[in-house]
N, C-alpha and C positions, 0 to 999 in steps of 0.2 A: 450465427458464426461464433466461434470461440474468440474471446478477447483475452489477450495476454498483456500484462502491464507490469512495468518496473517503475514504481513511483520515486520521486525525488526525496520525499520524507514519508512519514506515515500517511496513508491515503486519506484524503478528506472525507470520502464517502463513508468511512468507518469511525470518524471522529464524533465524539459527543459534543453537544452545544457548548459546554464550558471550555472545552479544548479549543474549539473554533473561535470562540470569543477571545480567548487569551492570544491565540496565534495571529488573528487578523486585526487585532486592536490598532496596530501601527502600519498595516499593509498599505502600499501605494496602489496595487493593482485593482483591488476590489474591496467592497465593504464587507463587514462581518455578516450582515444579513444576506448578501449575495453568496458568500461562501457557504453559509448554512443552507440556503435554498438549493444550491447546486449539490451539496452533499446529500441532502434529503432526497433529491430527484434521482441521483445515482443509486442510492441504497434501495429506493422503491423499485427502480428498474431491475436491479439484481434480484430482489425478492420475487418480482412478478415474471421475470424472464424465464424462458425455457432453455436459454443458452448457457454456455460454460464461461466462467470467468476465472482465469488463473493469474496469480500475482506472485512475483518474486521480490523480496525485500532484503536488503543487507541486514544481517543479524545485528551488527553493531548499531544500526539505526534504532532498532527496537530496544536494545539494551541501554543506549544513551537516553532514549525517551524515558524508560522506566526509572533510571537513576537521576534524571533531571540534569544531564550533562550537555555541554556543547549548545547546539541550537535550542535545546529544551531547558536551559538553565533559567531558573526563576519560576518554572511551572510548578504550582503547588502539588504536594504529595497527594492530596485528596483527589485532584483531577487526574493525576497519573494513575492512581489506583482504579478509579472509576473507568478510565479509558481502557486500561488493560483488561478489566473484567468485561467491558462491552465488546472489545475485540475478540476475546475468547468465546463469549456467548455467540456472537455472529458467526465466527468460524465453525462452531459446532452446529448451529441452526441451519446454515446455508450450505454445509458440506453435503454432497459432492459438487453441487453447482458452482460453489466458490471454493477455490483451493489456494491457500497462501503458503508459500515456501520461504524459508530464510536461508540465505547463502552467506558464506564467509567471504567478505570483500577483500581479504588479504590473499585469498586463493583465486577468486574469480571476480571480475568487475563488470559493472554495467552502468551506462548512463541511463537516465530516465527514458523509457520507450513505451509505446503502446502499439499493439498489433491488432487490427480489426479483421480477423479471419484472413482470407486471401485478398482482401480489398485494398487495405491501406496500412502503412506502418508510419508512426510518427516518432521523431526524436525531439525531446524537450530541451530547449536551450536556455530557459529562464523566463524570458519575456515572449519568446516565439517558439514555434514548432517547425521542424522540417518534415514535410509529408512526402512519402514515397508511394507510388501507385504501381510501379512495374513489378511483375512477378519475381524477378531475380532478386531484387532488393528486399521484397517482403519475405521471400524464402530465407534470405540471409539473416534478417531480424528474427524470424521464427526459429531458425537453427540456434541462434545466440540465446534466445529465451529458453529453449529446450535444454541447452547446455547448463544454464543456471539451475533449472529444475533438477537435472541429473546430479549436479554437484551440491545441491542443497543439504545443509546440515540438519535442518529442522523441516520435516515434511508437513504437509497439510494436516494429517491425522495427529501428529505430535504437537502441533502448535498450541492448542488449548492448555496442555500440561506445561509446556514451556512458559507460557504467559502466567499461569498460576504460580510457577516457580519464581518468576520475577516479582510477582506481587508479594510472595512470602519473603523474598529477599529485602524488599524496601518497606514492607509494612509491619 
């Protein structure tokens, strides 16, 4: 089944080890090693899977990351540069199985959600998820995600060049 995902921040599955170490150093929910293991498992699954994985991320989240602003304040430039390069490489290598779109959150908005084909949709609340199994709600989540993709400013094919532009801007 196609998995559609709107992450709360940059997706862990695409983060390099140094990024995960920085991010989870003070986390209460799980250890850095747990985060790294889960990230590696997800990335392995995407590489080996025959399924589709679509992701919609707010453009400002990626830009804030690149510039070390907000949530990412204090993240060293070297880690940000390496992370942007890694994300660009993965998006090229895994396309079209993996498609990442960037939307303008001033025009359209989404809470963090994940849709597992026609089976289940989850809404992330921070420490907990709300899961929906009925077809009507799953269809509503799917329509919402498709709307984000239609409204995306940066398409999956344009993402690597966009990320390269951010690297040039900060590096």
